[in-house]
Backbone as JSON, one array per atom type, in Angstrom:
{
  "sequence": "XXXXXXXXXXXXXXXXXXXXXXXXXXXXXXXXXXXXXXXXXXXXXXXXXXXXXXXXXXXXXXXXXXXXXXXXXXXXXXXXXXXXXXXXXXXXXXXXXXXXXXXXXXXXXXXXXXXXXXXXXXXXXXXXXXXXXXXXXXXXXXXXXXXXXXXXXXXXXXXXXXXXXXXXXXXXXXXXXXXXXXXXXXXXXXX",
  "N": [[27.32, -41.06, 32.1], [26.75, -40.1, 29.49], [28.85, -41.24, 28.23], [28.33, -44.0, 28.23], [26.11, -44.1, 26.56], [27.13, -43.26, 24.09], [28.98, -45.26, 23.67], [27.3, -47.47, 23.51], [25.9, -46.88, 21.16], [27.97, -46.9, 19.27], [28.65, -49.52, 19.43], [26.4, -50.79, 18.36], [26.48, -49.84, 15.76], [28.86, -50.94, 14.94], [28.29, -53.68, 15.07], [26.34, -53.91, 13.11], [27.83, -53.19, 10.89], [29.67, -55.24, 10.86], [28.0, -57.42, 10.35], [27.25, -56.8, 7.78], [29.46, -57.23, 6.3], [29.95, -59.83, 5.69], [29.65, -61.92, 7.47], [28.3, -64.94, 8.44], [25.92, -67.04, 6.65], [25.25, -67.2, 3.08], [22.57, -66.86, 2.57], [21.76, -65.37, 4.69], [22.87, -62.91, 4.39], [22.79, -59.43, 4.32], [21.4, -57.37, 1.9], [23.63, -55.61, -0.24], [22.97, -53.16, -1.12], [21.37, -50.52, 0.2], [18.42, -48.8, 0.37], [17.0, -45.62, 0.75], [13.77, -44.73, 1.53], [12.82, -42.14, 0.95], [14.43, -41.05, -0.97], [15.24, -41.21, -4.43], [16.17, -44.31, -5.87], [19.46, -45.28, -6.86], [20.38, -45.99, -10.22], [20.58, -49.38, -11.09], [23.14, -51.73, -12.17], [22.03, -53.38, -14.03], [20.08, -51.95, -15.26], [19.51, -49.89, -18.09], [21.78, -47.21, -18.8], [21.24, -44.96, -20.21], [18.75, -43.91, -19.84], [16.8, -41.18, -18.7], [16.88, -39.81, -15.43], [14.04, -39.5, -13.41], [12.86, -36.24, -12.78], [11.86, -33.38, -10.86], [9.03, -31.44, -11.9], [9.53, -28.4, -13.62], [8.87, -25.16, -12.29], [6.32, -23.06, -13.62], [7.11, -20.15, -15.54], [6.77, -16.9, -14.16], [3.94, -14.89, -14.95], [4.26, -11.94, -16.75], [3.6, -8.74, -15.34], [1.65, -6.24, -16.56], [1.51, -2.9, -16.37], [-1.06, -0.63, -16.57], [-1.78, 2.73, -17.28], [-3.7, 4.76, -15.05], [-7.0, 5.95, -15.79], [-7.43, 9.3, -16.88], [-8.64, 11.86, -14.72], [-11.88, 13.4, -15.0], [-12.17, 16.66, -16.5], [-12.17, 19.51, -14.37], [-14.76, 21.66, -13.94], [-15.77, 24.89, -13.22], [-18.73, 25.89, -11.87], [-20.67, 28.68, -11.97], [-22.42, 30.42, -9.31], [-26.0, 29.97, -8.98], [-27.26, 32.46, -9.24], [-25.66, 33.96, -10.89], [-25.9, 32.96, -13.39], [-27.52, 33.43, -16.41], [-30.92, 32.83, -16.81], [-32.98, 31.23, -19.02], [-36.0, 32.54, -20.13], [-39.04, 30.94, -19.75], [-42.05, 29.69, -21.34], [-43.77, 29.44, -19.21], [-43.05, 31.49, -17.57], [-44.37, 33.75, -18.44], [-46.9, 33.32, -17.45], [-46.57, 33.98, -14.85], [-46.65, 36.65, -14.65], [-47.95, 39.55, -13.24], [-49.98, 42.24, -11.94], [-48.41, 45.24, -11.99], [-48.98, 47.63, -10.61], [-50.55, 46.79, -8.41], [-48.62, 45.2, -7.27], [-46.75, 47.12, -6.43], [-47.85, 48.25, -4.15], [-47.86, 46.02, -2.41], [-45.1, 45.57, -2.33], [-44.19, 47.84, -0.99], [-45.31, 47.3, 1.53], [-44.28, 44.74, 2.36], [-41.6, 44.44, 1.44], [-39.97, 46.74, 1.36], [-38.71, 47.47, 3.8], [-36.29, 46.12, 3.89], [-35.33, 45.96, 1.17], [-35.69, 48.53, 0.35], [-36.56, 51.09, -1.93], [-35.9, 49.68, -4.08], [-33.9, 50.82, -5.44], [-32.33, 52.13, -3.58], [-31.24, 50.95, -0.37], [-33.38, 49.78, 2.29], [-34.14, 50.64, 5.8], [-33.62, 48.33, 7.46], [-32.2, 46.74, 5.68], [-29.77, 48.08, 5.39], [-28.39, 47.33, 7.62], [-27.88, 44.65, 7.29], [-25.68, 41.91, 6.53], [-24.62, 39.72, 4.12], [-25.68, 42.6, 2.21], [-29.11, 42.96, 1.12], [-30.25, 42.18, -2.24], [-30.56, 44.63, -4.87], [-33.51, 45.41, -6.33], [-33.92, 47.14, -8.4], [-31.7, 46.98, -9.95], [-30.71, 46.46, -13.06], [-28.83, 44.73, -14.38], [-28.42, 42.73, -12.47], [-31.06, 41.75, -12.03], [-31.69, 40.76, -14.52], [-30.5, 38.32, -14.57], [-32.09, 36.63, -13.19], [-34.82, 34.39, -13.24], [-38.42, 34.57, -13.6], [-39.52, 32.45, -12.24], [-37.56, 31.85, -10.32], [-37.65, 34.2, -8.78], [-40.29, 34.04, -7.86], [-40.18, 31.68, -6.3], [-38.31, 32.5, -4.38], [-39.68, 34.55, -3.03], [-41.97, 33.19, -2.12], [-40.92, 30.88, -0.72], [-38.66, 31.72, 0.64], [-35.28, 33.06, 0.94], [-33.26, 31.07, 1.22], [-34.25, 28.92, -0.21], [-33.6, 29.36, -2.83], [-30.88, 29.47, -2.87], [-29.99, 31.82, -1.76], [-29.6, 34.32, 0.84], [-30.47, 33.08, 4.05], [-31.73, 34.87, 5.64], [-33.7, 36.12, 4.28], [-36.98, 35.95, 4.6], [-39.65, 33.48, 4.21], [-42.56, 34.33, 2.41], [-44.86, 33.08, 1.68], [-47.02, 32.35, 3.3], [-48.14, 34.74, 3.97], [-48.59, 36.3, 1.67], [-50.73, 35.9, -1.04], [-50.72, 33.69, -3.96], [-51.32, 35.18, -6.35], [-50.65, 37.71, -5.47], [-47.88, 37.43, -5.16], [-47.19, 37.17, -7.83], [-47.87, 39.72, -8.68], [-45.97, 41.22, -7.25], [-43.63, 40.35, -8.57], [-44.12, 41.46, -11.1], [-43.95, 44.19, -10.44], [-41.23, 44.33, -9.6], [-39.98, 43.74, -12.02], [-40.73, 45.95, -13.46], [-39.47, 48.14, -12.12], [-36.83, 47.43, -12.53], [-36.57, 47.35, -15.22], [-36.58, 45.03, -16.7]],
  "CA": [[26.1, -41.47, 31.44], [26.9, -39.87, 28.06], [29.85, -42.17, 27.73], [27.71, -45.3, 27.97], [25.2, -43.97, 25.42], [27.94, -43.26, 22.88], [29.58, -46.58, 23.51], [26.24, -48.35, 23.04], [25.61, -46.57, 19.77], [29.07, -47.37, 18.47], [28.6, -50.99, 19.42], [25.34, -51.19, 17.43], [26.97, -49.54, 14.42], [29.91, -51.92, 14.65], [27.66, -54.96, 14.82], [25.68, -53.83, 11.81], [28.87, -53.19, 9.88], [30.22, -56.59, 10.83], [27.02, -58.28, 9.7], [27.17, -56.47, 6.37], [30.7, -57.58, 5.62], [30.06, -61.2, 5.25], [29.55, -62.91, 8.53], [27.11, -65.76, 8.32], [25.74, -67.73, 5.38], [24.88, -66.37, 1.94], [21.16, -66.53, 2.64], [21.52, -64.41, 5.75], [23.54, -61.65, 4.1], [21.95, -58.25, 4.08], [21.75, -56.86, 0.58], [24.65, -54.57, -0.17], [22.4, -51.86, -1.5], [20.32, -50.09, 1.1], [17.77, -47.61, -0.2], [16.21, -44.79, 1.65], [12.52, -44.57, 0.8], [12.52, -40.77, 0.54], [15.29, -40.66, -2.07], [15.15, -42.16, -5.53], [17.27, -45.28, -5.89], [20.42, -45.12, -7.94], [20.13, -47.05, -11.2], [21.44, -50.57, -10.93], [23.94, -52.0, -13.36], [21.22, -54.08, -15.02], [19.23, -50.97, -15.96], [20.28, -49.11, -19.05], [22.23, -45.96, -18.22], [20.87, -43.83, -21.04], [17.41, -43.41, -19.49], [16.92, -40.05, -17.78], [16.36, -39.97, -14.08], [12.91, -38.58, -13.29], [13.11, -35.04, -11.99], [10.64, -32.62, -10.55], [8.6, -30.55, -12.98], [9.93, -27.02, -13.33], [7.75, -24.23, -12.06], [6.13, -22.19, -14.79], [7.64, -18.79, -15.41], [5.69, -15.99, -13.76], [3.34, -14.07, -16.0], [4.66, -10.55, -16.52], [2.52, -7.82, -14.99], [1.67, -5.05, -17.4], [0.82, -1.82, -15.67], [-1.71, 0.33, -17.46], [-2.0, 3.98, -16.54], [-5.07, 5.02, -14.62], [-7.64, 6.94, -16.66], [-7.33, 10.68, -16.41], [-9.9, 12.32, -14.15], [-12.56, 14.36, -15.88], [-11.77, 18.04, -16.21], [-12.98, 20.2, -13.37], [-15.33, 22.91, -14.44], [-16.38, 25.67, -12.15], [-20.07, 26.35, -12.21], [-20.97, 29.87, -11.17], [-23.64, 30.27, -8.52], [-27.21, 30.08, -9.79], [-27.68, 33.84, -9.49], [-24.86, 34.6, -11.92], [-26.21, 32.35, -14.68], [-28.79, 33.88, -16.96], [-31.89, 31.75, -16.96], [-33.89, 31.51, -20.13], [-37.4, 32.69, -19.73], [-39.86, 29.89, -20.34], [-43.43, 30.13, -21.52], [-44.44, 29.49, -17.91], [-42.73, 32.77, -16.95], [-45.42, 34.71, -18.79], [-48.07, 33.1, -16.59], [-46.28, 34.53, -13.53], [-46.78, 38.11, -14.69], [-49.13, 40.08, -12.55], [-50.27, 43.67, -12.05], [-47.31, 45.98, -11.37], [-49.51, 48.64, -9.67], [-50.91, 46.07, -7.19], [-47.35, 44.75, -6.7], [-46.07, 48.25, -5.78], [-48.41, 48.37, -2.8], [-47.33, 44.89, -1.63], [-43.67, 45.79, -2.18], [-44.04, 48.83, 0.09], [-45.7, 46.68, 2.8], [-43.49, 43.56, 2.76], [-40.23, 44.36, 0.94], [-39.21, 47.99, 1.43], [-37.89, 47.61, 5.0], [-34.95, 45.61, 3.57], [-34.93, 46.26, -0.2], [-35.92, 49.95, 0.1], [-37.41, 51.33, -3.1], [-35.33, 48.89, -5.17], [-32.74, 51.55, -5.91], [-31.54, 52.31, -2.35], [-31.63, 49.99, 0.66], [-34.25, 50.22, 3.38], [-33.44, 50.75, 7.1], [-33.11, 47.03, 7.9], [-31.25, 46.27, 4.68], [-28.48, 48.72, 5.62], [-27.72, 46.64, 8.72], [-27.66, 43.24, 6.96], [-24.48, 41.49, 5.81], [-24.49, 40.65, 3.01], [-26.89, 43.4, 2.0], [-30.06, 42.35, 0.18], [-30.07, 42.68, -3.61], [-31.34, 45.79, -5.29], [-34.42, 44.98, -7.39], [-33.85, 48.1, -9.5], [-30.44, 46.73, -10.67], [-31.06, 45.76, -14.3], [-27.88, 43.64, -14.65], [-28.69, 41.64, -11.54], [-32.41, 41.21, -12.23], [-31.77, 40.02, -15.79], [-29.98, 36.96, -14.36], [-33.09, 35.85, -12.44], [-36.08, 34.09, -13.93], [-39.62, 34.83, -12.8], [-39.72, 31.29, -11.37], [-36.66, 32.01, -9.17], [-38.2, 35.26, -7.94], [-41.51, 33.5, -7.23], [-39.78, 30.74, -5.27], [-37.65, 33.24, -3.3], [-40.69, 35.25, -2.24], [-42.86, 32.21, -1.48], [-40.26, 29.92, 0.18], [-37.54, 32.33, 1.35], [-34.02, 33.16, 0.21], [-32.5, 29.81, 1.24], [-34.82, 28.0, -1.21], [-32.96, 29.62, -4.12], [-29.44, 29.65, -2.67], [-29.71, 33.17, -1.27], [-29.5, 34.45, 2.29], [-31.59, 32.55, 4.84], [-32.39, 35.98, 6.32], [-34.91, 36.43, 3.49], [-38.05, 35.1, 5.14], [-40.67, 33.06, 3.25], [-43.79, 35.11, 2.52], [-45.95, 32.3, 1.11], [-48.17, 32.32, 4.22], [-48.7, 36.09, 4.09], [-48.96, 36.86, 0.38], [-51.3, 34.87, -1.91], [-49.99, 33.46, -5.22], [-51.49, 36.31, -7.26], [-49.89, 38.82, -4.9], [-46.47, 37.2, -5.49], [-47.07, 37.5, -9.25], [-47.91, 41.18, -8.76], [-44.65, 41.69, -6.79], [-42.68, 40.1, -9.65], [-44.38, 42.47, -12.13], [-43.39, 45.46, -9.95], [-39.75, 44.23, -9.64], [-39.58, 43.83, -13.43], [-40.95, 47.34, -13.9], [-38.45, 49.05, -11.6], [-35.51, 47.04, -13.06], [-36.6, 47.47, -16.69], [-36.35, 43.72, -17.34]],
  "C": [[26.22, -41.31, 29.94], [27.86, -40.88, 27.46], [29.22, -43.52, 27.39], [26.75, -45.24, 26.79], [25.99, -44.02, 24.13], [28.56, -44.61, 22.62], [28.53, -47.55, 22.98], [25.91, -48.11, 21.58], [26.72, -47.09, 18.86], [29.06, -48.89, 18.37], [27.55, -51.47, 18.42], [25.81, -50.96, 16.0], [28.02, -50.57, 14.01], [29.31, -53.28, 14.34], [26.99, -54.97, 13.44], [26.72, -53.89, 10.7], [29.49, -54.57, 9.75], [29.29, -57.54, 10.1], [26.95, -58.03, 8.22], [28.4, -56.95, 5.62], [30.85, -59.05, 5.31], [30.04, -62.23, 6.33], [28.27, -63.69, 8.33], [27.01, -66.36, 6.94], [25.29, -66.76, 4.31], [23.44, -65.96, 2.01], [20.89, -65.43, 3.67], [22.13, -63.05, 5.46], [22.51, -60.56, 3.81], [22.33, -57.72, 2.7], [22.71, -55.69, 0.71], [24.11, -53.19, -0.51], [21.24, -51.55, -0.58], [19.73, -48.81, 0.51], [16.99, -46.89, 0.88], [14.92, -44.47, 0.91], [12.26, -43.15, 0.31], [13.34, -40.33, -0.66], [15.15, -41.67, -3.2], [16.38, -43.06, -5.53], [18.18, -45.01, -7.07], [20.19, -46.24, -8.94], [21.12, -48.2, -10.99], [22.17, -50.82, -12.24], [23.14, -52.72, -14.42], [20.33, -53.13, -15.8], [20.08, -50.21, -16.96], [20.59, -47.73, -18.48], [21.81, -44.75, -19.05], [19.48, -43.29, -20.75], [17.56, -42.26, -18.5], [16.31, -40.39, -16.42], [15.2, -38.99, -13.94], [13.26, -37.41, -12.36], [11.78, -34.35, -11.72], [10.31, -31.72, -11.74], [9.03, -29.12, -12.64], [8.68, -26.15, -13.13], [7.58, -23.35, -13.28], [6.66, -20.79, -14.5], [6.49, -17.86, -15.02], [5.22, -15.15, -14.94], [3.73, -12.62, -15.75], [3.43, -9.68, -16.26], [2.69, -6.57, -15.83], [0.86, -3.98, -16.68], [0.24, -0.86, -16.7], [-1.95, 1.6, -16.67], [-3.47, 4.15, -16.2], [-5.69, 6.05, -15.57], [-7.55, 8.33, -16.05], [-8.67, 11.11, -15.82], [-10.56, 13.32, -15.09], [-12.15, 15.79, -15.52], [-12.74, 18.69, -15.23], [-13.47, 21.5, -13.99], [-15.99, 23.62, -13.28], [-17.72, 26.18, -12.65], [-20.35, 27.57, -11.35], [-22.25, 29.67, -10.37], [-24.88, 30.54, -9.38], [-27.6, 31.52, -10.11], [-26.88, 34.49, -10.6], [-25.11, 34.01, -13.3], [-27.52, 32.92, -15.21], [-29.69, 32.68, -17.18], [-32.84, 32.14, -18.08], [-35.31, 31.6, -19.62], [-38.23, 31.66, -20.48], [-41.27, 30.42, -20.56], [-44.18, 30.23, -20.2], [-44.18, 30.83, -17.22], [-43.81, 33.81, -17.26], [-46.63, 34.55, -17.9], [-47.84, 33.63, -15.19], [-46.43, 36.05, -13.5], [-48.09, 38.54, -14.04], [-49.29, 41.57, -12.82], [-49.21, 44.45, -11.27], [-47.81, 47.0, -10.35], [-49.9, 47.98, -8.35], [-49.64, 45.59, -6.49], [-46.61, 45.86, -5.97], [-46.55, 48.42, -4.35], [-47.89, 47.26, -1.89], [-45.83, 45.07, -1.36], [-43.41, 46.77, -1.02], [-44.32, 48.2, 1.45], [-44.68, 45.63, 3.25], [-41.99, 43.64, 2.43], [-39.38, 45.59, 1.25], [-38.36, 48.13, 2.69], [-36.46, 47.1, 4.76], [-34.47, 46.1, 2.2], [-35.13, 47.74, -0.56], [-36.87, 50.14, -1.07], [-36.92, 50.53, -4.31], [-34.09, 49.53, -5.75], [-31.77, 51.79, -4.73], [-32.08, 51.35, -1.3], [-32.56, 50.63, 1.69], [-33.49, 50.21, 4.7], [-32.89, 49.42, 7.61], [-32.03, 46.5, 6.95], [-29.86, 46.85, 4.86], [-27.68, 48.0, 6.71], [-27.36, 45.19, 8.38], [-26.34, 43.03, 6.22], [-24.66, 40.06, 5.37], [-25.78, 41.44, 2.83], [-27.82, 42.72, 1.0], [-29.87, 42.93, -1.23], [-31.0, 43.86, -3.9], [-32.2, 45.38, -6.48], [-34.47, 45.95, -8.56], [-32.58, 47.91, -10.33], [-30.72, 45.85, -11.88], [-30.14, 44.57, -14.56], [-28.17, 42.45, -13.73], [-30.03, 40.98, -11.84], [-32.53, 40.43, -13.54], [-31.22, 38.6, -15.65], [-30.99, 36.06, -13.67], [-34.34, 35.61, -13.28], [-37.25, 34.45, -13.01], [-39.85, 33.68, -11.83], [-38.82, 31.39, -10.13], [-37.18, 33.09, -8.22], [-39.43, 34.77, -7.17], [-41.14, 32.59, -6.06], [-39.12, 31.46, -4.09], [-38.67, 33.94, -2.42], [-41.54, 34.25, -1.46], [-42.16, 31.38, -0.41], [-39.08, 30.5, 0.96], [-36.26, 32.26, 0.53], [-33.24, 31.85, 0.15], [-32.99, 28.83, 0.19], [-34.18, 28.19, -2.59], [-31.47, 29.91, -3.98], [-29.06, 31.06, -2.23], [-29.68, 33.15, 0.26], [-30.72, 33.85, 3.0], [-32.29, 33.66, 5.64], [-33.63, 36.44, 5.57], [-35.98, 35.46, 3.91], [-38.99, 34.64, 4.03], [-41.96, 33.85, 3.49], [-45.0, 34.36, 1.97], [-47.19, 32.23, 1.98], [-48.87, 33.67, 4.3], [-49.24, 36.64, 2.78], [-49.53, 35.75, -0.49], [-50.52, 34.77, -3.23], [-50.12, 34.64, -6.18], [-50.73, 37.53, -6.76], [-48.39, 38.67, -5.2], [-46.24, 37.52, -6.97], [-47.07, 39.02, -9.45], [-46.57, 41.78, -8.3], [-43.6, 41.52, -7.89], [-42.87, 41.15, -10.75], [-43.8, 43.82, -11.71], [-41.87, 45.45, -10.01], [-39.26, 44.34, -11.08], [-39.72, 45.25, -13.95], [-39.83, 48.24, -13.41], [-37.03, 48.7, -12.11], [-35.43, 47.21, -14.58], [-36.32, 46.14, -17.37], [-37.67, 43.03, -17.67]]
}
């Protein structure tokens, strides 16, 4: 089968070649120049030879990539916890001052079981970890504003970044009573 296909192809090629070589009349001759439509034709002898052959346009050169360094990250600063930063006393702090004698009575009722007398811990305070702060400690108390103390007593320790074991007393002690407690704490700490 393959033999007959190859023979048939060779026969067609031979016939075409024979027809191209001059068999038949001048009108029937196949032109000697066969062009393939996909390829540009070679210049004929009648065309001037000094004209350039059209070529494809060259691709533009790639644009160089310039790498810029990333901006440096901002410097990291460590902010100490709110209790270690001294807080400036504002004019509003004066309005939180109450009666230290009235505050002493409230302190004994609500605070002494944990904070003791402000100098030594109370019975519950000895069992707590971390232990509650000592309100008689001048260095510690000078870092706290009256507003922070007010918020801690009214809303609890967690409200000012302290231990959540410090319960909120806002439901038990009226606003004036909290101001009196602050006055007592300032008296025993000397701040």
